[in-house]
PQR file of N, CA, C, O and H, with PARSE charges and radii, in Angstrom:
ATOM      1  N   MET A   1     -19.672 113.524 -48.869 -0.4000 1.5000
ATOM      2  CA  MET A   1     -20.156 112.856 -47.994 -0.0000 2.0000
ATOM      3  C   MET A   1     -20.068 111.494 -48.880  0.5500 1.7000
ATOM      4  O   MET A   1     -19.228 110.600 -48.781 -0.5500 1.4000
ATOM      5  N   ILE A   2     -21.329 111.598 -49.903 -0.4000 1.5000
ATOM      6  CA  ILE A   2     -21.646 110.100 -50.329 -0.0000 2.0000
ATOM      7  C   ILE A   2     -20.334 110.086 -51.410  0.5500 1.7000
ATOM      8  O   ILE A   2     -19.937 109.000 -51.831 -0.5500 1.4000
ATOM      9  H   ILE A   2     -22.012 112.324 -49.984  0.4000 1.0000
ATOM     10  N   PHE A   3     -19.880 110.968 -51.705 -0.4000 1.5000
ATOM     11  CA  PHE A   3     -18.753 110.409 -52.955 -0.0000 2.0000
ATOM     12  C   PHE A   3     -17.371 109.846 -51.753  0.5500 1.7000
ATOM     13  O   PHE A   3     -16.377 109.652 -52.453 -0.5500 1.4000
ATOM     14  H   PHE A   3     -20.202 111.851 -51.363  0.4000 1.0000
ATOM     15  N   GLY A   4     -17.142 109.639 -50.710 -0.4000 1.5000
ATOM     16  CA  GLY A   4     -16.370 109.311 -49.845 -0.0000 2.0000
ATOM     17  C   GLY A   4     -17.023 108.059 -49.679  0.5500 1.7000
ATOM     18  O   GLY A   4     -16.208 107.152 -49.511 -0.5500 1.4000
ATOM     19  H   GLY A   4     -17.950 109.796 -50.141  0.4000 1.0000
ATOM     20  N   LEU A   5     -18.418 107.633 -49.665 -0.4000 1.5000
ATOM     21  CA  LEU A   5     -18.558 106.636 -49.324 -0.0000 2.0000
ATOM     22  C   LEU A   5     -18.698 105.467 -50.628  0.5500 1.7000
ATOM     23  O   LEU A   5     -18.632 104.242 -50.530 -0.5500 1.4000
ATOM     24  H   LEU A   5     -19.080 108.370 -49.801  0.4000 1.0000
ATOM     25  N   VAL A   6     -18.914 106.301 -51.860 -0.4000 1.5000
ATOM     26  CA  VAL A   6     -18.888 105.572 -52.977 -0.0000 2.0000
ATOM     27  C   VAL A   6     -17.526 105.108 -53.144  0.5500 1.7000
ATOM     28  O   VAL A   6     -17.314 103.915 -53.359 -0.5500 1.4000
ATOM     29  H   VAL A   6     -18.968 107.296 -51.939  0.4000 1.0000
ATOM     30  N   LEU A   7     -16.500 106.030 -53.054 -0.4000 1.5000
ATOM     31  CA  LEU A   7     -15.321 106.219 -53.761 -0.0000 2.0000
ATOM     32  C   LEU A   7     -14.542 104.527 -52.676  0.5500 1.7000
ATOM     33  O   LEU A   7     -13.861 103.568 -53.037 -0.5500 1.4000
ATOM     34  H   LEU A   7     -16.673 106.999 -52.880  0.4000 1.0000
ATOM     35  N   SER A   8     -15.172 104.974 -51.239 -0.4000 1.5000
ATOM     36  CA  SER A   8     -14.431 103.594 -50.613 -0.0000 2.0000
ATOM     37  C   SER A   8     -15.142 102.326 -50.699  0.5500 1.7000
ATOM     38  O   SER A   8     -14.566 101.456 -50.047 -0.5500 1.4000
ATOM     39  H   SER A   8     -15.726 105.754 -50.946  0.4000 1.0000
ATOM     40  N   VAL A   9     -16.023 101.994 -51.186 -0.4000 1.5000
ATOM     41  CA  VAL A   9     -17.139 101.211 -51.797 -0.0000 2.0000
ATOM     42  C   VAL A   9     -16.444 100.163 -53.287  0.5500 1.7000
ATOM     43  O   VAL A   9     -16.417  98.960 -53.545 -0.5500 1.4000
ATOM     44  H   VAL A   9     -16.492 102.701 -51.716  0.4000 1.0000
ATOM     45  N   VAL A  10     -15.931 101.508 -54.017 -0.4000 1.5000
ATOM     46  CA  VAL A  10     -15.197 101.554 -55.362 -0.0000 2.0000
ATOM     47  C   VAL A  10     -13.645 100.542 -55.017  0.5500 1.7000
ATOM     48  O   VAL A  10     -13.112  99.464 -55.277 -0.5500 1.4000
ATOM     49  H   VAL A  10     -15.953 102.485 -53.807  0.4000 1.0000
ATOM     50  N   LEU A  11     -13.490 101.621 -54.373 -0.4000 1.5000
ATOM     51  CA  LEU A  11     -11.990 101.237 -53.771 -0.0000 2.0000
ATOM     52  C   LEU A  11     -11.673  99.674 -53.402  0.5500 1.7000
ATOM     53  O   LEU A  11     -10.861  99.013 -54.049 -0.5500 1.4000
ATOM     54  H   LEU A  11     -13.924 102.497 -54.162  0.4000 1.0000
ATOM     55  N   THR A  12     -12.536  99.071 -52.094 -0.4000 1.5000
ATOM     56  CA  THR A  12     -12.633  98.129 -51.978 -0.0000 2.0000
ATOM     57  C   THR A  12     -13.028  96.477 -52.747  0.5500 1.7000
ATOM     58  O   THR A  12     -12.687  95.305 -52.589 -0.5500 1.4000
ATOM     59  H   THR A  12     -13.196  99.608 -51.568  0.4000 1.0000
ATOM     60  N   GLY A  13     -13.883  97.213 -53.571 -0.4000 1.5000
ATOM     61  CA  GLY A  13     -14.702  96.011 -54.498 -0.0000 2.0000
ATOM     62  C   GLY A  13     -13.038  95.752 -55.992  0.5500 1.7000
ATOM     63  O   GLY A  13     -12.847  94.824 -56.778 -0.5500 1.4000
ATOM     64  H   GLY A  13     -14.160  98.165 -53.699  0.4000 1.0000
ATOM     65  N   ALA A  14     -12.379  96.797 -55.795 -0.4000 1.5000
ATOM     66  CA  ALA A  14     -11.232  97.005 -56.643 -0.0000 2.0000
ATOM     67  C   ALA A  14      -9.967  96.200 -56.003  0.5500 1.7000
ATOM     68  O   ALA A  14      -9.161  95.507 -56.624 -0.5500 1.4000
ATOM     69  H   ALA A  14     -12.534  97.550 -55.156  0.4000 1.0000
ATOM     70  N   LEU A  15      -9.991  96.415 -54.870 -0.4000 1.5000
ATOM     71  CA  LEU A  15      -8.563  95.776 -54.018 -0.0000 2.0000
ATOM     72  C   LEU A  15      -9.090  94.322 -53.827  0.5500 1.7000
ATOM     73  O   LEU A  15      -8.175  93.499 -53.870 -0.5500 1.4000
ATOM     74  H   LEU A  15     -10.646  96.978 -54.365  0.4000 1.0000
ATOM     75  N   ALA A  16      -9.978  93.944 -53.684 -0.4000 1.5000
ATOM     76  CA  ALA A  16     -10.603  91.992 -53.403 -0.0000 2.0000
ATOM     77  C   ALA A  16     -10.142  91.512 -54.723  0.5500 1.7000
ATOM     78  O   ALA A  16      -9.228  90.693 -54.816 -0.5500 1.4000
ATOM     79  H   ALA A  16     -10.721  94.612 -53.649  0.4000 1.0000
ATOM     80  N   THR A  17     -10.965  92.176 -56.087 -0.4000 1.5000
ATOM     81  CA  THR A  17     -10.464  91.694 -57.401 -0.0000 2.0000
ATOM     82  C   THR A  17      -9.375  91.826 -57.631  0.5500 1.7000
ATOM     83  O   THR A  17      -9.079  91.326 -58.716 -0.5500 1.4000
ATOM     84  H   THR A  17     -11.708  92.842 -56.011  0.4000 1.0000
ATOM     85  N   VAL A  18      -8.210  92.486 -56.884 -0.4000 1.5000
ATOM     86  CA  VAL A  18      -6.743  92.309 -57.368 -0.0000 2.0000
ATOM     87  C   VAL A  18      -6.294  90.945 -56.108  0.5500 1.7000
ATOM     88  O   VAL A  18      -5.445  90.134 -56.479 -0.5500 1.4000
ATOM     89  H   VAL A  18      -8.451  92.892 -56.003  0.4000 1.0000
ATOM     90  N   LEU A  19      -6.857  90.796 -54.795 -0.4000 1.5000
ATOM     91  CA  LEU A  19      -6.339  89.852 -54.413 -0.0000 2.0000
ATOM     92  C   LEU A  19      -6.798  88.517 -54.171  0.5500 1.7000
ATOM     93  O   LEU A  19      -6.297  87.617 -53.497 -0.5500 1.4000
ATOM     94  H   LEU A  19      -7.547  91.454 -54.494  0.4000 1.0000
ATOM     95  N   ALA A  20      -8.122  88.574 -55.028 -0.4000 1.5000
ATOM     96  CA  ALA A  20      -8.498  87.381 -55.287 -0.0000 2.0000
ATOM     97  C   ALA A  20      -7.820  86.846 -56.478  0.5500 1.7000
ATOM     98  O   ALA A  20      -7.608  85.639 -56.589 -0.5500 1.4000
ATOM     99  H   ALA A  20      -8.530  89.305 -55.575  0.4000 1.0000
ATOM    100  N   ASN A  21      -7.562  87.481 -57.142 -0.4000 1.5000
ATOM    101  CA  ASN A  21      -6.610  86.940 -58.665 -0.0000 2.0000
ATOM    102  C   ASN A  21      -5.443  86.987 -58.198  0.5500 1.7000
ATOM    103  O   ASN A  21      -4.844  86.236 -58.968 -0.5500 1.4000
ATOM    104  H   ASN A  21      -7.735  88.462 -57.052  0.4000 1.0000
ATOM    105  N   TYR A  22      -4.480  87.465 -57.243 -0.4000 1.5000
ATOM    106  CA  TYR A  22      -3.406  86.695 -56.756 -0.0000 2.0000
ATOM    107  C   TYR A  22      -3.233  85.767 -56.036  0.5500 1.7000
ATOM    108  O   TYR A  22      -2.172  85.144 -55.987 -0.5500 1.4000
ATOM    109  H   TYR A  22      -4.966  88.076 -56.617  0.4000 1.0000
ATOM    110  N   ILE A  23      -4.317  85.496 -55.305 -0.4000 1.5000
ATOM    111  CA  ILE A  23      -4.781  84.590 -54.485 -0.0000 2.0000
ATOM    112  C   ILE A  23      -4.774  82.793 -55.493  0.5500 1.7000
ATOM    113  O   ILE A  23      -4.350  81.688 -55.154 -0.5500 1.4000
ATOM    114  H   ILE A  23      -5.179  86.002 -55.345  0.4000 1.0000
ATOM    115  N   GLN A  24      -5.496  83.312 -56.844 -0.4000 1.5000
ATOM    116  CA  GLN A  24      -5.778  82.351 -57.399 -0.0000 2.0000
ATOM    117  C   GLN A  24      -4.258  81.858 -57.980  0.5500 1.7000
ATOM    118  O   GLN A  24      -4.091  80.661 -58.211 -0.5500 1.4000
ATOM    119  H   GLN A  24      -5.841  84.210 -57.119  0.4000 1.0000
ATOM    120  N   LYS A  25      -3.281  82.722 -58.180 -0.4000 1.5000
ATOM    121  CA  LYS A  25      -2.210  82.940 -58.952 -0.0000 2.0000
ATOM    122  C   LYS A  25      -1.330  81.721 -58.053  0.5500 1.7000
ATOM    123  O   LYS A  25      -0.795  80.660 -58.376 -0.5500 1.4000
ATOM    124  H   LYS A  25      -3.418  83.695 -57.992  0.4000 1.0000
ATOM    125  N   HIS A  26      -1.496  82.518 -56.688 -0.4000 1.5000
ATOM    126  CA  HIS A  26      -0.502  81.618 -55.374 -0.0000 2.0000
ATOM    127  C   HIS A  26      -1.279  81.384 -54.553  0.5500 1.7000
ATOM    128  O   HIS A  26      -1.619  82.103 -53.614 -0.5500 1.4000
ATOM    129  H   HIS A  26      -1.930  83.380 -56.426  0.4000 1.0000
ATOM    130  N   LEU A  27      -1.643  80.331 -54.835 -0.4000 1.5000
ATOM    131  CA  LEU A  27      -2.489  78.950 -53.934 -0.0000 2.0000
ATOM    132  C   LEU A  27      -1.783  78.675 -52.389  0.5500 1.7000
ATOM    133  O   LEU A  27      -2.399  78.072 -51.510 -0.5500 1.4000
ATOM    134  H   LEU A  27      -1.366  79.746 -55.598  0.4000 1.0000
ATOM    135  N   TRP A  28      -0.209  79.286 -52.174 -0.4000 1.5000
ATOM    136  CA  TRP A  28       0.070  78.616 -50.731 -0.0000 2.0000
ATOM    137  C   TRP A  28      -0.404  79.856 -50.375  0.5500 1.7000
ATOM    138  O   TRP A  28      -0.755  79.531 -49.241 -0.5500 1.4000
ATOM    139  H   TRP A  28       0.291  79.776 -52.888  0.4000 1.0000
ATOM    140  N   ILE A  29      -0.797  81.450 -50.472 -0.4000 1.5000
ATOM    141  CA  ILE A  29      -1.334  82.063 -49.446 -0.0000 2.0000
ATOM    142  C   ILE A  29      -2.807  81.921 -49.180  0.5500 1.7000
ATOM    143  O   ILE A  29      -3.251  82.866 -48.528 -0.5500 1.4000
ATOM    144  H   ILE A  29      -0.512  81.714 -51.394  0.4000 1.0000
ATOM    145  N   ALA A  30      -3.654  81.036 -49.492 -0.4000 1.5000
ATOM    146  CA  ALA A  30      -4.512  80.946 -48.935 -0.0000 2.0000
ATOM    147  C   ALA A  30      -4.379  79.594 -47.735  0.5500 1.7000
ATOM    148  O   ALA A  30      -5.136  79.337 -46.798 -0.5500 1.4000
ATOM    149  H   ALA A  30      -3.294  80.268 -50.022  0.4000 1.0000
ATOM    150  N   TYR A  31      -3.482  79.089 -48.054 -0.4000 1.5000
ATOM    151  CA  TYR A  31      -3.294  77.893 -47.140 -0.0000 2.0000
ATOM    152  C   TYR A  31      -2.536  78.471 -45.956  0.5500 1.7000
ATOM    153  O   TYR A  31      -2.420  77.670 -45.028 -0.5500 1.4000
ATOM    154  H   TYR A  31      -2.867  79.298 -48.815  0.4000 1.0000
ATOM    155  N   VAL A  32      -2.090  79.453 -45.798 -0.4000 1.5000
ATOM    156  CA  VAL A  32      -1.013  79.890 -44.689 -0.0000 2.0000
ATOM    157  C   VAL A  32      -2.439  80.767 -44.027  0.5500 1.7000
ATOM    158  O   VAL A  32      -2.733  80.776 -42.831 -0.5500 1.4000
ATOM    159  H   VAL A  32      -2.184  80.104 -46.552  0.4000 1.0000
ATOM    160  N   GLY A  33      -3.247  81.513 -45.184 -0.4000 1.5000
ATOM    161  CA  GLY A  33      -4.557  82.049 -44.475 -0.0000 2.0000
ATOM    162  C   GLY A  33      -5.440  81.462 -43.807  0.5500 1.7000
ATOM    163  O   GLY A  33      -6.179  81.935 -42.944 -0.5500 1.4000
ATOM    164  H   GLY A  33      -3.008  81.506 -46.155  0.4000 1.0000
ATOM    165  N   LEU A  34      -5.360  80.170 -44.293 -0.4000 1.5000
ATOM    166  CA  LEU A  34      -6.388  79.000 -43.624 -0.0000 2.0000
ATOM    167  C   LEU A  34      -5.623  78.507 -42.642  0.5500 1.7000
ATOM    168  O   LEU A  34      -6.154  77.740 -41.840 -0.5500 1.4000
ATOM    169  H   LEU A  34      -4.760  79.786 -44.995  0.4000 1.0000
ATOM    170  N   GLY A  35      -4.443  78.793 -42.526 -0.4000 1.5000
ATOM    171  CA  GLY A  35      -3.580  77.757 -41.060 -0.0000 2.0000
ATOM    172  C   GLY A  35      -3.792  78.626 -39.835  0.5500 1.7000
ATOM    173  O   GLY A  35      -4.026  78.186 -38.710 -0.5500 1.4000
ATOM    174  H   GLY A  35      -4.012  79.416 -43.178  0.4000 1.0000
ATOM    175  N   PHE A  36      -3.662  80.200 -40.242 -0.4000 1.5000
ATOM    176  CA  PHE A  36      -3.999  81.187 -39.184 -0.0000 2.0000
ATOM    177  C   PHE A  36      -5.305  81.615 -38.942  0.5500 1.7000
ATOM    178  O   PHE A  36      -5.514  82.619 -38.261 -0.5500 1.4000
ATOM    179  H   PHE A  36      -3.471  80.558 -41.156  0.4000 1.0000
ATOM    180  N   ILE A  37      -6.396  80.812 -39.539 -0.4000 1.5000
ATOM    181  CA  ILE A  37      -7.902  80.706 -39.026 -0.0000 2.0000
ATOM    182  C   ILE A  37      -7.947  79.805 -38.433  0.5500 1.7000
ATOM    183  O   ILE A  37      -8.703  80.063 -37.496 -0.5500 1.4000
ATOM    184  H   ILE A  37      -6.227  79.997 -40.093  0.4000 1.0000
ATOM    185  N   LEU A  38      -7.566  78.725 -38.346 -0.4000 1.5000
ATOM    186  CA  LEU A  38      -7.487  77.456 -37.612 -0.0000 2.0000
ATOM    187  C   LEU A  38      -6.842  78.007 -36.021  0.5500 1.7000
ATOM    188  O   LEU A  38      -7.289  78.206 -34.891 -0.5500 1.4000
ATOM    189  H   LEU A  38      -6.952  78.515 -39.107  0.4000 1.0000
ATOM    190  N   LEU A  39      -5.538  78.100 -36.727 -0.4000 1.5000
ATOM    191  CA  LEU A  39      -4.572  78.507 -35.457 -0.0000 2.0000
ATOM    192  C   LEU A  39      -5.601  79.424 -34.395  0.5500 1.7000
ATOM    193  O   LEU A  39      -5.971  79.120 -33.261 -0.5500 1.4000
ATOM    194  H   LEU A  39      -5.175  77.939 -37.645  0.4000 1.0000
ATOM    195  N   VAL A  40      -5.907  80.641 -35.193 -0.4000 1.5000
ATOM    196  CA  VAL A  40      -7.119  81.256 -34.058 -0.0000 2.0000
ATOM    197  C   VAL A  40      -8.098  80.522 -33.642  0.5500 1.7000
ATOM    198  O   VAL A  40      -8.192  80.223 -32.451 -0.5500 1.4000
ATOM    199  H   VAL A  40      -5.606  80.889 -36.114  0.4000 1.0000
ATOM    200  N   ALA A  41      -9.030  80.095 -34.615 -0.4000 1.5000
ATOM    201  CA  ALA A  41      -9.989  79.329 -34.025 -0.0000 2.0000
ATOM    202  C   ALA A  41      -9.834  78.155 -32.755  0.5500 1.7000
ATOM    203  O   ALA A  41     -10.578  78.173 -31.775 -0.5500 1.4000
ATOM    204  H   ALA A  41      -8.953  80.338 -35.582  0.4000 1.0000
ATOM    205  N   LEU A  42      -8.925  77.309 -32.918 -0.4000 1.5000
ATOM    206  CA  LEU A  42      -8.285  76.505 -31.560 -0.0000 2.0000
ATOM    207  C   LEU A  42      -8.096  77.061 -30.385  0.5500 1.7000
ATOM    208  O   LEU A  42      -8.591  76.638 -29.341 -0.5500 1.4000
ATOM    209  H   LEU A  42      -8.320  77.295 -33.715  0.4000 1.0000
ATOM    210  N   GLN A  43      -7.232  78.227 -30.509 -0.4000 1.5000
ATOM    211  CA  GLN A  43      -6.757  79.223 -29.125 -0.0000 2.0000
ATOM    212  C   GLN A  43      -8.327  79.845 -28.953  0.5500 1.7000
ATOM    213  O   GLN A  43      -8.585  79.922 -27.752 -0.5500 1.4000
ATOM    214  H   GLN A  43      -6.831  78.570 -31.358  0.4000 1.0000
ATOM    215  N   LEU A  44      -9.559  80.356 -29.885 -0.4000 1.5000
ATOM    216  CA  LEU A  44     -10.958  80.635 -28.940 -0.0000 2.0000
ATOM    217  C   LEU A  44     -11.644  79.372 -27.934  0.5500 1.7000
ATOM    218  O   LEU A  44     -12.263  79.535 -26.883 -0.5500 1.4000
ATOM    219  H   LEU A  44      -9.349  80.293 -30.861  0.4000 1.0000
ATOM    220  N   VAL A  45     -11.354  78.232 -28.544 -0.4000 1.5000
ATOM    221  CA  VAL A  45     -12.034  77.106 -28.080 -0.0000 2.0000
ATOM    222  C   VAL A  45     -11.345  76.576 -26.710  0.5500 1.7000
ATOM    223  O   VAL A  45     -11.935  76.061 -25.760 -0.5500 1.4000
ATOM    224  H   VAL A  45     -10.851  78.099 -29.398  0.4000 1.0000
ATOM    225  N   ILE A  46      -9.859  76.843 -26.843 -0.4000 1.5000
ATOM    226  CA  ILE A  46      -9.175  76.103 -25.652 -0.0000 2.0000
ATOM    227  C   ILE A  46      -9.716  77.197 -24.570  0.5500 1.7000
ATOM    228  O   ILE A  46     -10.338  76.859 -23.563 -0.5500 1.4000
ATOM    229  H   ILE A  46      -9.380  77.262 -27.615  0.4000 1.0000
ATOM    230  N   GLY A  47      -9.336  78.842 -24.969 -0.4000 1.5000
ATOM    231  CA  GLY A  47      -9.807  79.405 -24.141 -0.0000 2.0000
ATOM    232  C   GLY A  47     -10.681  79.758 -23.646  0.5500 1.7000
ATOM    233  O   GLY A  47     -10.563  80.378 -22.590 -0.5500 1.4000
ATOM    234  H   GLY A  47      -8.831  79.117 -25.787  0.4000 1.0000
ATOM    235  N   GLY A  48     -12.073  79.478 -24.274 -0.4000 1.5000
ATOM    236  CA  GLY A  48     -13.530  78.935 -23.569 -0.0000 2.0000
ATOM    237  C   GLY A  48     -13.656  77.955 -22.872  0.5500 1.7000
ATOM    238  O   GLY A  48     -14.082  77.981 -21.718 -0.5500 1.4000
ATOM    239  H   GLY A  48     -12.169  78.973 -25.132  0.4000 1.0000
ATOM    240  N   LEU A  49     -13.256  76.836 -23.562 -0.4000 1.5000
ATOM    241  CA  LEU A  49     -12.887  75.910 -21.995 -0.0000 2.0000
ATOM    242  C   LEU A  49     -12.355  76.282 -20.530  0.5500 1.7000
ATOM    243  O   LEU A  49     -13.020  75.934 -19.556 -0.5500 1.4000
ATOM    244  H   LEU A  49     -12.910  76.815 -24.500  0.4000 1.0000
ATOM    245  N   VAL A  50     -11.233  76.944 -20.383 -0.4000 1.5000
ATOM    246  CA  VAL A  50     -10.385  77.327 -19.722 -0.0000 2.0000
ATOM    247  C   VAL A  50     -11.666  78.157 -19.084  0.5500 1.7000
ATOM    248  O   VAL A  50     -12.113  77.561 -18.104 -0.5500 1.4000
ATOM    249  H   VAL A  50     -10.692  77.227 -21.175  0.4000 1.0000
ATOM    250  N   ASP A  51     -12.256  79.185 -19.344 -0.4000 1.5000
ATOM    251  CA  ASP A  51     -13.091  79.831 -19.201 -0.0000 2.0000
ATOM    252  C   ASP A  51     -14.202  79.267 -18.219  0.5500 1.7000
ATOM    253  O   ASP A  51     -14.640  79.576 -17.112 -0.5500 1.4000
ATOM    254  H   ASP A  51     -11.893  79.669 -20.140  0.4000 1.0000
ATOM    255  N   LEU A  52     -14.409  78.424 -19.035 -0.4000 1.5000
ATOM    256  CA  LEU A  52     -15.737  77.371 -18.196 -0.0000 2.0000
ATOM    257  C   LEU A  52     -15.295  76.516 -17.461  0.5500 1.7000
ATOM    258  O   LEU A  52     -15.938  75.473 -17.577 -0.5500 1.4000
ATOM    259  H   LEU A  52     -14.053  78.173 -19.935  0.4000 1.0000
ATOM    260  N   GLU A  53     -14.250  76.441 -16.537 -0.4000 1.5000
ATOM    261  CA  GLU A  53     -13.623  75.452 -15.835 -0.0000 2.0000
ATOM    262  C   GLU A  53     -14.129  73.796 -16.498  0.5500 1.7000
ATOM    263  O   GLU A  53     -14.816  73.037 -15.815 -0.5500 1.4000
ATOM    264  H   GLU A  53     -13.727  77.288 -16.443  0.4000 1.0000
ATOM    265  N   ILE A  54     -13.766  73.524 -17.572 -0.4000 1.5000
ATOM    266  CA  ILE A  54     -13.538  72.321 -18.151 -0.0000 2.0000
ATOM    267  C   ILE A  54     -12.385  71.800 -18.436  0.5500 1.7000
ATOM    268  O   ILE A  54     -12.136  70.595 -18.401 -0.5500 1.4000
ATOM    269  H   ILE A  54     -13.207  74.141 -18.127  0.4000 1.0000
ATOM    270  N   LEU A  55     -11.410  72.925 -18.815 -0.4000 1.5000
ATOM    271  CA  LEU A  55      -9.877  72.482 -19.107 -0.0000 2.0000
ATOM    272  C   LEU A  55      -9.292  73.327 -18.297  0.5500 1.7000
ATOM    273  O   LEU A  55      -9.638  74.501 -18.161 -0.5500 1.4000
ATOM    274  H   LEU A  55     -11.612  73.904 -18.843  0.4000 1.0000
ATOM    275  N   SER A  56      -8.268  72.714 -17.647 -0.4000 1.5000
ATOM    276  CA  SER A  56      -6.884  73.175 -16.846 -0.0000 2.0000
ATOM    277  C   SER A  56      -5.772  73.672 -17.952  0.5500 1.7000
ATOM    278  O   SER A  56      -5.668  73.134 -19.055 -0.5500 1.4000
ATOM    279  H   SER A  56      -7.987  71.760 -17.757  0.4000 1.0000
ATOM    280  N   ILE A  57      -5.265  74.354 -17.680 -0.4000 1.5000
ATOM    281  CA  ILE A  57      -4.171  74.385 -18.505 -0.0000 2.0000
ATOM    282  C   ILE A  57      -2.813  74.655 -17.497  0.5500 1.7000
ATOM    283  O   ILE A  57      -2.954  74.375 -16.307 -0.5500 1.4000
ATOM    284  H   ILE A  57      -5.350  74.791 -16.785  0.4000 1.0000
ATOM    285  N   ASN A  58      -1.607  75.154 -17.926 -0.4000 1.5000
ATOM    286  CA  ASN A  58      -0.299  75.340 -16.990 -0.0000 2.0000
ATOM    287  C   ASN A  58      -0.276  76.905 -17.000  0.5500 1.7000
ATOM    288  O   ASN A  58      -0.506  77.677 -17.931 -0.5500 1.4000
ATOM    289  H   ASN A  58      -1.493  75.382 -18.893  0.4000 1.0000
ATOM    290  N   GLU A  59      -0.010  77.098 -15.987 -0.4000 1.5000
ATOM    291  CA  GLU A  59       0.023  78.989 -15.911 -0.0000 2.0000
ATOM    292  C   GLU A  59       1.038  79.513 -16.680  0.5500 1.7000
ATOM    293  O   GLU A  59       0.855  80.665 -17.073 -0.5500 1.4000
ATOM    294  H   GLU A  59       0.176  76.471 -15.231  0.4000 1.0000
ATOM    295  N   SER A  60       2.174  78.904 -17.030 -0.4000 1.5000
ATOM    296  CA  SER A  60       2.442  79.468 -18.084 -0.0000 2.0000
ATOM    297  C   SER A  60       2.307  80.040 -19.566  0.5500 1.7000
ATOM    298  O   SER A  60       2.903  80.956 -20.132 -0.5500 1.4000
ATOM    299  H   SER A  60       2.323  77.968 -16.710  0.4000 1.0000
ATOM    300  N   PHE A  61       1.307  79.166 -19.988 -0.4000 1.5000
ATOM    301  CA  PHE A  61       0.748  78.952 -20.958 -0.0000 2.0000
ATOM    302  C   PHE A  61      -0.739  79.453 -21.228  0.5500 1.7000
ATOM    303  O   PHE A  61      -1.343  79.280 -22.287 -0.5500 1.4000
ATOM    304  H   PHE A  61       0.823  78.422 -19.528  0.4000 1.0000
ATOM    305  N   LYS A  62      -1.389  80.306 -19.745 -0.4000 1.5000
ATOM    306  CA  LYS A  62      -2.230  80.751 -20.264 -0.0000 2.0000
ATOM    307  C   LYS A  62      -2.407  82.530 -20.783  0.5500 1.7000
ATOM    308  O   LYS A  62      -3.456  83.164 -20.666 -0.5500 1.4000
ATOM    309  H   LYS A  62      -0.899  80.447 -18.885  0.4000 1.0000
ATOM    310  N   LYS A  63      -1.336  82.983 -21.257 -0.4000 1.5000
ATOM    311  CA  LYS A  63      -1.075  83.933 -21.553 -0.0000 2.0000
ATOM    312  C   LYS A  63      -1.471  84.166 -23.382  0.5500 1.7000
ATOM    313  O   LYS A  63      -1.734  85.228 -23.945 -0.5500 1.4000
ATOM    314  H   LYS A  63      -0.484  82.469 -21.352  0.4000 1.0000
ATOM    315  N   TYR A  64      -1.396  82.843 -23.951 -0.4000 1.5000
ATOM    316  CA  TYR A  64      -2.024  82.331 -25.183 -0.0000 2.0000
ATOM    317  C   TYR A  64      -3.147  82.259 -25.500  0.5500 1.7000
ATOM    318  O   TYR A  64      -3.454  82.288 -26.692 -0.5500 1.4000
ATOM    319  H   TYR A  64      -1.182  81.981 -23.493  0.4000 1.0000
ATOM    320  N   PHE A  65      -4.338  82.110 -24.231 -0.4000 1.5000
ATOM    321  CA  PHE A  65      -5.322  82.001 -24.630 -0.0000 2.0000
ATOM    322  C   PHE A  65      -6.048  83.175 -23.766  0.5500 1.7000
ATOM    323  O   PHE A  65      -7.248  83.403 -23.920 -0.5500 1.4000
ATOM    324  H   PHE A  65      -4.089  82.086 -23.263  0.4000 1.0000
TER
END
């Protein structure tokens, strides 16, 4: 049980290091990820405003929020 925990921590650290190095070489991946984060944040804000009835949106677009 302890071996599995230690193995998962080591593998997670190794993969994080590899991905960080890859993202440093290919900076466009970071910008794509940032774009997705901003898109999801915008969806959450709009969905919250709709739930609080501060904002109303067209019925055909409610499936996105």
